[in-house]
C-alpha positions as CSV (number, residue, x, y, z in Angstrom):
1,X,0.0,0.0,0.1
2,X,1.2,3.5,-0.7
3,X,2.1,5.4,2.3
4,X,0.0,8.3,1.7
5,X,-3.0,5.9,1.4
6,X,-1.9,4.1,4.6
7,X,-2.1,7.6,6.4
8,X,-5.7,8.2,5.1
9,X,-6.8,4.6,5.9
10,X,-5.6,5.3,9.6
11,X,-6.5,8.8,10.4
12,X,-8.9,11.6,9.3
13,X,-6.2,13.0,7.0
14,X,-7.3,13.5,3.4
15,X,-4.7,12.7,0.5
16,X,-3.6,16.2,0.4
17,X,-3.1,16.7,4.1
18,X,-1.4,13.3,4.4
19,X,1.1,14.6,1.7
20,X,1.7,17.7,3.5
21,X,2.6,15.7,6.6
22,X,5.0,13.5,4.8
23,X,6.7,16.7,3.2
24,X,7.0,18.1,6.7
25,X,8.9,15.1,7.8
26,X,6.2,14.0,10.3
27,X,6.1,10.5,9.2
28,X,8.4,7.6,10.0
29,X,8.5,3.9,8.7
30,X,10.4,1.6,11.1
31,X,11.9,4.7,12.8
32,X,13.0,6.4,9.4
33,X,11.6,9.5,8.1
34,X,9.8,8.9,4.9
35,X,8.6,12.0,2.7
36,X,7.9,10.0,-0.5
37,X,4.1,9.6,-0.7
38,X,4.4,6.7,-3.1
39,X,6.7,4.7,-0.7
40,X,5.3,1.1,-0.3
41,X,4.5,-0.1,3.1
42,X,3.3,-3.5,4.4
43,X,1.3,-4.8,7.4
44,X,4.8,-5.5,9.1
45,X,5.9,-1.9,8.9
46,X,5.6,0.4,11.9
47,X,4.3,3.6,10.7
48,X,4.1,6.7,13.1
49,X,2.7,10.1,12.5
50,X,4.2,12.9,14.8
51,X,5.5,9.9,17.0
52,X,2.2,8.1,17.3
53,X,1.9,4.8,15.8
54,X,-0.8,4.3,13.2
55,X,-3.1,1.3,12.6
56,X,-5.5,0.8,9.7
57,X,-9.0,1.4,11.0
58,X,-10.5,-1.4,8.8
59,X,-14.4,-2.1,8.6
60,X,-16.5,-0.9,11.4
61,X,-19.7,-2.3,12.7
62,X,-21.6,-0.1,15.4
63,X,-25.0,-0.4,17.2
64,X,-26.6,2.7,18.4
65,X,-29.7,3.1,20.8
66,X,-31.3,6.0,18.7
67,X,-33.2,8.7,20.5
68,X,-36.2,10.6,19.2
69,X,-35.8,13.7,17.0
70,X,-32.7,12.2,15.2
71,X,-32.6,11.0,11.6
72,X,-31.0,8.0,10.1
73,X,-29.2,10.1,7.4
74,X,-25.5,10.8,7.0
75,X,-26.2,14.7,7.1
76,X,-28.2,16.8,9.3
77,X,-31.6,17.8,7.7
78,X,-34.7,18.8,9.8
79,X,-33.2,16.9,12.6
80,X,-29.6,16.0,13.5
81,X,-28.0,12.9,12.0
82,X,-27.5,9.9,14.2
83,X,-24.0,9.9,12.8
84,X,-23.2,13.0,15.0
85,X,-23.8,10.9,18.1
86,X,-20.6,8.8,17.3
87,X,-17.2,10.0,18.5
88,X,-15.1,8.0,15.8
89,X,-12.5,8.7,13.2
90,X,-13.9,9.5,9.7
91,X,-17.5,9.4,10.3
92,X,-18.0,10.2,6.7
93,X,-17.0,6.6,5.6
94,X,-20.2,5.1,7.7
95,X,-23.5,4.6,6.4
96,X,-26.7,3.1,8.1
97,X,-28.1,-0.2,7.5
98,X,-31.8,0.3,7.7
99,X,-33.5,3.4,8.7
100,X,-35.9,4.6,11.6
101,X,-38.2,7.5,11.6
102,X,-37.3,10.6,13.5
103,X,-39.9,9.7,16.2
104,X,-38.8,6.0,16.6
105,X,-36.1,4.9,19.0
106,X,-34.0,1.8,19.4
107,X,-31.4,-0.3,17.5
108,X,-29.8,1.2,14.5
109,X,-26.8,-0.6,12.9
110,X,-24.0,1.6,11.3
111,X,-21.1,0.3,9.2
112,X,-18.6,1.0,6.4
113,X,-19.2,-2.6,5.1
114,X,-21.7,-2.3,2.0
115,X,-22.0,-5.9,1.6
116,X,-22.9,-6.5,5.2
117,X,-25.4,-3.8,5.3
118,X,-27.0,-5.2,2.1
119,X,-27.8,-8.4,3.9
120,X,-29.8,-6.4,6.4
121,X,-31.8,-4.1,4.0
122,X,-32.2,-6.4,1.0
123,X,-35.9,-7.6,0.8
124,X,-34.7,-10.9,-0.7
125,X,-32.6,-11.6,2.5
126,X,-35.7,-11.5,4.6
127,X,-33.8,-10.1,7.5
128,X,-36.2,-10.1,10.6
129,X,-36.6,-6.8,12.6
130,X,-38.7,-6.8,15.9
131,X,-40.3,-3.8,17.3
132,X,-41.9,-3.0,20.7
133,X,-45.0,-0.8,19.9
134,X,-47.9,1.1,21.6
135,X,-51.1,2.0,20.0
136,X,-53.8,4.7,20.5
137,X,-56.7,2.1,20.5
138,X,-56.9,-1.4,22.0
139,X,-55.7,-4.4,19.8
140,X,-57.7,-7.6,19.7
141,X,-56.4,-11.1,19.6
142,X,-57.8,-11.5,16.1
143,X,-55.0,-9.2,14.9
144,X,-52.4,-11.9,15.4
145,X,-53.9,-14.1,12.7
146,X,-54.4,-11.0,10.4
147,X,-50.9,-10.1,10.7
148,X,-49.7,-13.6,10.1
149,X,-51.8,-13.9,6.9
150,X,-50.5,-10.4,5.6
151,X,-52.2,-7.0,5.3
152,X,-53.0,-4.8,2.3
153,X,-51.3,-1.5,2.7
154,X,-52.3,1.5,0.6
155,X,-50.6,2.1,-2.7
156,X,-49.0,-1.5,-2.5
157,X,-49.4,-4.5,-4.6
158,X,-50.2,-7.7,-2.8
159,X,-50.2,-8.2,1.0
160,X,-47.4,-7.8,3.4
161,X,-45.2,-10.9,4.1
162,X,-46.4,-12.8,7.2
163,X,-45.5,-11.0,10.4
164,X,-45.5,-12.2,13.9
165,X,-47.5,-10.0,16.4
166,X,-47.2,-10.7,20.1
167,X,-49.7,-9.0,22.2
168,X,-48.3,-7.8,25.5
169,X,-51.5,-5.9,26.7
170,X,-54.4,-4.2,25.0
171,X,-52.2,-1.3,23.9
172,X,-48.7,-2.9,23.5
173,X,-47.1,-5.6,21.5
174,X,-44.0,-6.9,19.8
175,X,-44.1,-7.1,16.1
176,X,-41.5,-8.9,13.9
177,X,-41.3,-8.2,10.2
178,X,-39.0,-9.3,7.4
179,X,-39.6,-6.4,5.1
180,X,-38.7,-2.8,5.2
181,X,-41.4,-0.9,3.3
182,X,-41.7,2.8,3.9
183,X,-43.2,3.4,7.4
184,X,-44.3,-0.2,7.3
185,X,-45.1,-0.7,11.0
186,X,-47.2,2.4,11.3
187,X,-49.0,1.6,8.1
188,X,-49.7,-1.9,9.2
189,X,-51.4,-0.7,12.1
190,X,-53.2,2.0,10.2
191,X,-54.4,-0.8,7.9
192,X,-56.3,-2.2,10.9
193,X,-57.8,1.1,11.9
194,X,-55.3,1.9,14.5
195,X,-52.4,4.3,15.2
196,X,-48.9,3.8,16.6
197,X,-48.1,6.2,19.5
198,X,-44.6,4.8,20.5
199,X,-42.2,2.6,18.4
200,X,-39.0,1.2,19.5
201,X,-36.8,-1.4,17.5
202,X,-35.3,-4.1,19.7
203,X,-33.7,-6.5,17.3
204,X,-32.3,-6.8,13.8
205,X,-31.5,-10.3,12.8
206,X,-29.9,-12.0,15.8
207,X,-28.5,-8.7,17.0
208,X,-30.3,-7.6,20.0
209,X,-30.1,-4.0,21.4
210,X,-27.6,-3.8,24.3
211,X,-29.9,-3.1,27.3
212,X,-26.9,-1.4,29.0
213,X,-27.0,1.3,26.3
214,X,-29.1,4.5,27.2
215,X,-30.7,6.5,24.3
216,X,-28.0,8.1,22.3
217,X,-25.3,5.7,23.5
218,X,-23.6,3.3,21.2
219,X,-20.7,0.6,21.1
220,X,-18.9,-1.4,18.5
221,X,-20.4,-4.9,17.7
222,X,-18.7,-8.1,18.8
223,X,-17.4,-10.6,16.4
224,X,-20.3,-12.9,17.0
225,X,-22.8,-10.2,16.3
226,X,-21.2,-9.2,13.1
227,X,-21.0,-12.9,12.0
228,X,-24.7,-13.5,12.9
229,X,-25.7,-11.4,9.8
230,X,-25.5,-14.0,7.0
């Protein structure tokens, strides 16, 4: 790998600022100052910038407990982006694997690995997402079968895929879906004449929101969690 690229892959430096650091003599390879941006380095070389050893950042996988009034976008719009809650190097490399509405809380997965996130978001993969929801009106036991059979949503061809509705009370339930249609959970409740008043995502695939994370807090995924997305 070129030395200037190694610096960019290890820090928040752009290619231009990396070259400037090299020209200033701020970079060493195995203890020797190197100013040539095209100098080839390997994984076994010790690269230091201003005396601090650099390590390639590599792919990143993050879980965040999303608070309300934030959006799953890479830039601030009407509300601030959830990316702004992360204290990481080069946040511009991150993207969000499946979105939540501004008023929805819970598990958001964020990564630099496009192939991994595609396994979550692609309809063909049928990656299950589980939500805890509350409704304005009571829910009847008959809804369990209706959701399992599929519902007709406005402006959609065909029924939704079978969904698992677990009633926890008259106004509270867990819902597991394998699709990601626009505002799907809210539209599903709307299709049966009800309204969602609170929505919280608890799980994506086999990845469960860490109970120790308060709203707005995050952590890197474990190797097991990363590998669970197949």
